[in-house]
N, C-alpha and C positions, 0 to 999 in steps of 0.2 A: 504494500500499500504506500502511495506517495504522499509527500506533504500536501500537494494539492487535494488529494482525495480527503485527507483529514480536515483540511481547511474549508472545503466544499461542504462536508457534512455539518460543520459548524454554521456555515451560512444557511444551510437548510434548516437547522434546528432553530435558528433565530426567529423564523415564522414571520408573520405580518406580510405586507404588500410585497410582491416579488420584483416590481419594476425597479425600485431603488437598489436591491441587490444585484440585479442584472446590470444596472448602471455602474456600480462598483466593479463588477467584474470587467465590464467593457473598458473602464478607465485604466485599471491596473493590469489587465491581461491575464491574470491567473488568480485563483482563489487564495493561495498562500501570500502573495504580494498584497491583495486586498485586505487580508486580516492584518498583515504587518503595518499597513498604512495608518491605523490607528483611528481612535475614536472621531477626531476632527473630520477625517476623510469619510468615515461612514456617516456622519451628520450631514457632510457637504453633498453626499450622493442621494441624500433624501431618506436615510433611516430615521425612524421616529424614535422617541426616547425609550419606548419599550423594546424595540428591536435592538438599540444600542446595548440596553442592559442584558437582553437575552444573548446577544452575540458575545459580550464579555464573558457570561457565565457558561456559554454552551460548550459542551464537550462531547466528541463522538461517542456513541453508545458502544459497548463492547459488542453487543449483538450485531450491529451493523459492520464493525470492523472484522468480527469473525466471518461474516458473509462475504465481504469484499476480498477476503483471503483466499476464497475458494476460485481454482482456475475456471475461466469462463465467465465469470461474474464481475461486473466492473460498474463504476459510477461515471456517467457521461454528463459533464456540465456545460453550461451556456457558453463557457469560454472555449470549449474544445472544437477544434476544426471538424470533428467527426459528428458533431450535433446535427441531426437531420435538417436539411435545407427547408423541407416543406413545413416541418413544425415550427421553424422560426417565423413563418408568415402569420401564424395564428395570433389572435389576441390572448394576451397573458399566458406565453409558452412556459413550460416548466423550467424552473431554474436548473434542475438536474434530473437525470433519469437513471434509475437503477436498472441494469441490463443483465439479463442472463441469456447467453447464446451469441449468436453472430450479429454483433452491432452493425456490420456492414449492410445488413438487410434492411436497417432503418432508412437507408438511401434507395432501396430498391422500389421501382414504380409498383404501387400496390392499390387495391380497391377495399374499402370498408364494406363488409357484408355483415348486416346487422338485422336485429328483429326480435320478436317476442321470445320469452322463456317458455311459453307453452304453445308451440306451433302445432298445426294440423299436420296430418300425414303428408298432404300436398305441399305445405310450406317446407317441410323437411326434404322432400324430394327436389323442390326448387332451389333450396339453399345448397344441397349436395351437387346438384347439376350445374348451377352457376359457378359455385367454388371450384369445381373440378375443371370446368372450361377455362375459367379465368387463370388457373394455375398453369393448365396445359398451354395457354397462349403467352405465358411468361410473366404474367402479373402476380404480384403477391396478394395474399388475402389476410386483411387485417380485421380483428375482431375483438371482443372483450372477455373471452374465456367463460362467459356466463352460461347458464343451462339454455337448452333450446337451440335457436338458429346459430348462436355463436359456436357452441359445441360441434354442430354438424359442419359448419363452414370450415373450422380448424382441421377437423379430422379429414374432410374431403381434400383439402389442399395437401396435407400430409400424404394421404394415399396416392395422390396424383404426382407426388414427388416435387411439389412446387413449394415456394417459399409461404410462410405464414408468421404473422405478428401478433402477439397476444398483449393486449394493454390491461392491466389490473387495476382495480380501485382498492387495492390492499398491497401490503408487502408481498414480494415475490416468494416468500417462504409461507404465505398465509393465503393460498388460493381460496377463491369463493366462485361457486360452491365447493366444499372439501371433496366432493365426488370427482372434481376434475384435477385432483392432485397429480394423477398419472398423465392426464393429457398435457398438463403444465410441463412436467419433465420432458415429454416427447417433444413439446413445442421448443424448449430451450435446447434440447439436443439437436434438432434438425431445422430449427427457424431461430426466433428470438421472442423473448418475453420482456416487457418493460413496465415500470411502475414508477411514478413521482414519489411514492411513499417508501420510507425506509423499511428494511426488514423488520419484522416484529409487528407491523401495523395491521390490525384487523380490518376487516371490511366494515364500512359504516355507510349508511345510506347517503349521506351527503357527499361521500367520495365519488359516486357514480356519474353525476353529471360532469364533474371536472375530469374524470376519465374519459368520459366521450368526446371532450374537446381534443384529447390527444389521438384518439381513434380517428376523428375527423382530420386532424392536422397532419398525420403521417400518410394520409391516403389522397390520391388524385381525385377520387370521387366516392361516393357513398351509395350503396345498393341496400334498399330496405326491401326485405323479402316478405315479411308478415309483421304487422304491428297493430295493436289495439289503438283505439282513438287516443288514449293517453298512454304513452309509451316512451321509455328512455331512448329508443331507436329514433323517435321523432326529434329528440334533442340532438342526437349526433347528426341527423340530416339538416337541422336548422343551422347548427354550428358550421357544417360543411358549406351550405348555401351562403351564409354570412361571409365566409372566407373566400368566395368566388369559385368554389368546387363545384362540380357537377353532382346532382342528386337523381338517382334512378330509383324507380318504384315498380314492383310487380303487381299488376291488378289482381283482383280476386273476386269471388262471389259476393254479391251485395248481401247475401245471407250469412256470410262468415265474418264474425265480430272482429277476427284478426286481420282482416282486410281493410278495416275502415281507416287505419292510420295510413296506409298506402294510398287510399282513394283521396284522403285529405291532403297528402302531399302532392298528388297528381292534379288536384284543383289549384293547388298553390304554385304550379309551375314546374314539378319534378318531371323528369323524362320517363315516359312510359316505356318499359322493356319487356320483351316477350322472350328474347334469345340472348345468351350470353355475347354473341358476335356483336350485337348492338352496343353493349358496354364497351367492348375492346375497341370498336371503330370509334366511338366517341372520344375515348381517352387516348388513342394512339398519339396524336400530335404532342399532348402533354407529357406523356410517358417518354417520348423521344427527347423532348427538352430535358427532363430530368436525367435521362441516361447520358446525354451530352454533358450535362453539368458534373455529373458523377465521374465520367471519364477525365475531364479536366481536374476535378479535385484529387482523383487518384495519381495523376501525373505530377501534381504539386508537391513540394516538400512539406511534411508534416511538422508543424511548430506548436509546441504545447501552449504558447501564448497567442496563438493565431485565432482567426475567425473564419467561419466557413466561407463567407463571400470573398475573403482575400484571395482564395485559391482562383478564383476566375476574374479577379478584378482587372487583369491584363489581357482579358479576352480580346480578340481581334473585333474591329468595328463591323456592324452589320448594315450594309447599304440596301438590303432588300426593301423594296417600296413598301411593303406591309409593315415592317419595322418602323420606317420612317413615318408612315401614316400614323401609327399608334404613338410614336414618340411626339409628334405634332399634337396629338390629341391630348396628351398628358400636360398638365399644368402644375404650378407649384401649390395650388389648392387641391386637396384631395378629391378625386372623382370615382363614384361608384362604378362597378363593371358595366352595368346596363348603359351608362351614359358614354362609356368609352366605345362600346358596341354600336351605339347609334352614331357616334362621330366617325367611326371608321369603316363600318360596314363588315366587320370581322365576325366570325363566329365566336362563341364563348371558348371553345377548345383552342382556337388559334390564338385569340388574345391571351389566354391563361398560360399557354406555353411561352409566348414572347414575354409576358410580364414576369414570369419565373426567371428567364435568363437575364432580363434587365435588372431584376432584383439581385440576383446572384453576382451580376456585374457591378453592383453597388450604384446603379443609376437610378433605381426607383425604390421608394419606400412604400409599404403597404401596412395599413392599419384599419381594423374593423371593416374589411372588405372594400376600402377605398385606397385608390393608388395616386401617387404624386411623384414628381421628379424629386431626386434627392438634392438638397441645397448643396 
């Protein structure tokens, strides 16, 4: 375990608003230097009095230290160049992620496959069929390791030999439900499991909406298979839409209560899909953009004090007319995606892929689903 790991554990334990702690990491480049900067620097970064007191007193728990000592388990911080690029674009991204398995898969183009914990037989079939096809098409399957649709989606991706990402609302040593402990071990061995909660943290009701933002943030798009009118899957879909990601929904019978959430999403503008190929085709341009960014990232030197976007900050200029049109449509005041589409005539998939590259190049900033030129 490194000094940065210990320092990041202290920053996580301080709690409170995450934005000031992210600011502290950005200013000092590493958790250890952020801690060494001292109280005045903490306050200047925006930490409130309670956070300062907590940071002074915080000490890494022996449980977390023991967990991080196991091979294949690590703590990935905001300062780390391996922090997933797509997740950086979400509102309130986690300060750190506990990771079990292949952290490189967090950069793999993936689709969130989510839905009810009590699916119908047809819903299970849909989840299995879509997850299998997406995995075979080279897309990862991201979900929350919950009972029902999540469990089916992870299992199908593994059976197809594809990549899968499990995002937990508890510590990675406390899977919920407990019946999925074996599935969690298999995901960690053949894919990757992540949580923003330190080991030893049990599942709590309030953790799951926050967990859903990570699922949406890691994914190019979100597919809702079955969901009741009030469902956590709808939270994931809303967060994805707010971040400018594509949302897909599978329609069902009007007599199926587990289809009502999907029908609600369709009324609100989600894309109706009947075949996995429709999801693959819609996300192809964005997946290619992420793949290009990853290739650039892997060719760049790894610097522990670096930032993910620095790896592509020297990318070659893009004279393509579509890029120029999108760049001209961007101003210094944040613009929502629908406004950019109206100004440029581009599709959502085209604009999303271009904005991703511009953001990774350091030319564009995104907040709450709105985009602006970086000052």
